[in-house]
ZATOR-538576 format. One line per field, with one value per residue (C-alpha): x, y, z; residue in three letters; residue number from 1. Coordinates in Angstrom, 1 decimal. Example, Ala and Ser with C-alpha at 12.3 -4.5 7.8 and 13.67 -1.06 7.14 Angstrom:
u = (12.3, 13.7)
v = (-4.5, -1.1)
w = (7.8, 7.1)
resn = (Ala, Ser)
resi = (1, 2)
//
This chain:
u = (75.7, 75.1, 71.9, 71.9, 70.6, 67.1, 67.4, 67.5, 70.0, 69.8, 71.4, 71.3, 71.4, 72.1, 70.7, 71.5, 67.7, 65.7, 62.9, 59.9, 58.7, 56.2, 57.4, 57.5, 60.6, 60.9, 63.6, 64.1, 66.9, 68.1, 69.8, 73.1, 76.7, 79.6, 82.4, 85.7, 87.3, 84.5, 82.0, 79.4, 77.3, 77.9, 75.0, 74.7, 74.5, 71.6, 68.7, 65.2, 64.2, 62.6, 59.2, 59.1, 60.2, 57.8, 57.6, 59.8, 58.4, 60.8, 60.7, 63.5, 63.2, 66.3, 66.9, 67.3, 70.1, 69.4, 69.7, 69.3, 66.3, 66.6, 65.2, 63.5, 60.0, 59.1, 56.1, 54.4, 56.6, 59.8, 60.5, 61.8, 59.4, 60.8, 59.2, 57.3, 56.7, 57.3, 56.2, 57.2, 54.9, 55.7, 53.2, 53.2, 52.2, 55.7, 56.3, 59.4, 59.2, 61.4, 61.2, 62.6, 65.2, 65.1, 66.2, 63.4, 65.7, 64.9, 66.8, 65.5, 68.3, 68.1, 65.3, 65.1, 65.7, 63.8, 60.3, 57.6, 56.7, 53.7, 55.1, 52.8, 53.7, 52.1, 52.8, 50.4, 48.9, 49.9, 48.5, 50.5, 49.6, 50.8, 52.9, 54.6, 58.4, 60.1, 63.4, 66.0, 69.1, 69.8, 67.6, 68.9, 66.7, 63.1, 61.4, 57.9, 56.0, 53.0, 49.8)
v = (80.7, 79.2, 80.1, 80.9, 78.4, 79.3, 78.7, 82.4, 84.1, 87.7, 88.1, 90.4, 89.5, 91.8, 90.8, 92.1, 91.6, 94.7, 94.2, 96.6, 98.8, 97.0, 93.5, 90.9, 88.8, 85.6, 83.2, 79.6, 77.8, 74.3, 72.2, 70.7, 70.2, 71.0, 68.6, 69.6, 72.3, 72.4, 75.2, 72.7, 70.3, 66.6, 64.6, 62.8, 66.0, 67.7, 68.1, 69.6, 73.1, 75.5, 77.2, 80.4, 83.4, 86.3, 88.4, 91.6, 94.4, 96.2, 99.8, 101.3, 100.6, 100.7, 104.1, 104.0, 105.8, 109.4, 110.3, 113.1, 113.4, 116.1, 116.9, 119.6, 121.0, 122.1, 123.3, 121.3, 122.8, 122.0, 125.5, 125.5, 126.6, 128.6, 128.9, 125.5, 123.9, 120.1, 118.0, 114.4, 112.7, 109.2, 106.5, 107.9, 111.4, 113.0, 115.7, 117.2, 120.2, 121.9, 124.9, 125.1, 127.7, 130.0, 127.1, 124.9, 122.6, 121.3, 119.2, 117.4, 116.3, 113.9, 111.8, 108.4, 105.7, 102.4, 104.1, 105.2, 108.8, 110.6, 113.6, 116.6, 119.8, 123.2, 126.4, 129.1, 128.8, 125.3, 121.8, 118.7, 115.0, 113.6, 110.4, 107.7, 107.7, 104.7, 105.9, 103.1, 105.1, 108.7, 109.9, 112.7, 112.5, 113.3, 115.4, 116.9, 118.2, 120.4, 119.3)
w = (134.8, 138.1, 140.2, 143.8, 146.5, 145.6, 141.9, 141.0, 138.7, 137.3, 133.8, 130.9, 127.2, 124.2, 121.0, 117.4, 116.5, 116.9, 119.3, 118.8, 121.7, 123.7, 122.8, 125.6, 126.2, 128.4, 129.3, 130.3, 132.2, 131.4, 134.2, 133.2, 134.3, 132.2, 131.6, 133.2, 131.1, 128.6, 127.7, 126.6, 128.6, 128.0, 126.7, 130.0, 132.0, 130.0, 132.3, 132.5, 131.3, 133.7, 133.2, 131.3, 133.2, 133.8, 130.7, 130.5, 128.2, 125.9, 127.0, 125.0, 121.3, 119.4, 117.8, 114.0, 112.3, 111.3, 107.6, 105.2, 102.8, 100.0, 96.7, 94.7, 94.1, 90.6, 88.7, 86.1, 83.5, 85.5, 86.9, 90.5, 93.1, 96.1, 99.5, 99.2, 102.5, 102.6, 105.6, 106.3, 108.9, 110.3, 111.4, 115.0, 113.8, 114.2, 111.6, 110.1, 108.0, 105.4, 103.0, 99.5, 98.7, 95.6, 93.4, 94.6, 96.7, 100.2, 102.8, 105.9, 108.4, 111.2, 109.7, 111.5, 108.9, 108.5, 108.4, 106.0, 105.7, 104.1, 102.3, 101.7, 99.9, 100.1, 98.0, 97.3, 93.8, 93.3, 94.1, 94.9, 95.6, 98.8, 98.6, 100.8, 101.0, 102.5, 104.1, 104.6, 103.8, 102.9, 99.9, 97.6, 94.5, 95.6, 93.0, 93.9, 90.8, 91.0, 89.2)
resn = (Unk, Unk, Unk, Unk, Unk, Unk, Unk, Unk, Unk, Unk, Unk, Unk, Unk, Unk, Unk, Unk, Unk, Unk, Unk, Unk, Unk, Unk, Unk, Unk, Unk, Unk, Unk, Unk, Unk, Unk, Unk, Unk, Unk, Unk, Unk, Unk, Unk, Unk, Unk, Unk, Unk, Unk, Unk, Unk, Unk, Unk, Unk, Unk, Unk, Unk, Unk, Unk, Unk, Unk, Unk, Unk, Unk, Unk, Unk, Unk, Unk, Unk, Unk, Unk, Unk, Unk, Unk, Unk, Unk, Unk, Unk, Unk, Unk, Unk, Unk, Unk, Unk, Unk, Unk, Unk, Unk, Unk, Unk, Unk, Unk, Unk, Unk, Unk, Unk, Unk, Unk, Unk, Unk, Unk, Unk, Unk, Unk, Unk, Unk, Unk, Unk, Unk, Unk, Unk, Unk, Unk, Unk, Unk, Unk, Unk, Unk, Unk, Unk, Unk, Unk, Unk, Unk, Unk, Unk, Unk, Unk, Unk, Unk, Unk, Unk, Unk, Unk, Unk, Unk, Unk, Unk, Unk, Unk, Unk, Unk, Unk, Unk, Unk, Unk, Unk, Unk, Unk, Unk, Unk, Unk, Unk, Unk)
resi = (1, 2, 3, 4, 5, 6, 7, 8, 9, 10, 11, 12, 13, 14, 15, 16, 17, 18, 19, 20, 21, 22, 23, 24, 25, 26, 27, 28, 29, 30, 31, 32, 33, 34, 35, 36, 37, 38, 39, 40, 41, 42, 43, 44, 45, 46, 47, 48, 49, 50, 51, 52, 53, 54, 55, 56, 57, 58, 59, 60, 61, 62, 63, 64, 65, 66, 67, 68, 69, 70, 71, 72, 73, 74, 75, 76, 77, 78, 79, 80, 81, 82, 83, 84, 85, 86, 87, 88, 89, 90, 91, 92, 93, 94, 95, 96, 97, 98, 99, 100, 101, 102, 103, 104, 105, 106, 107, 108, 109, 110, 111, 112, 113, 114, 115, 116, 117, 118, 119, 120, 121, 122, 123, 124, 125, 126, 127, 128, 129, 130, 131, 132, 133, 134, 135, 136, 137, 138, 139, 140, 141, 142, 143, 144, 145, 146, 147)
//
């Protein structure tokens, strides 16, 4: 890239590295001349590097792929529990809720992958421990057992 007469050049850069929301990004420029017909500067043409640019804050964090999380809620004896309410809450307080069917099965759809969720379960007459579930890909084998 070549700057304008005042040394300014606007550009964009796409990276395959996920940058977290709120991260600051800066850039530098290095003076150099390219050899005729070459995409790389010659050793003799390498020059000085500019100061850091002003920081730009990431305002659009990459979206994670959405996956399905499913499983079953059972009593301490292994019997299916219908009408149990399962809640998955992420670190930002966003909650997703599902209810078991008559066979104790539940399914969450559109769950962002790459995060940790606190899973809580409620069903009248039963007690459950909350637990953390790390979601990297689709999960289909969650078994929640009443105490």
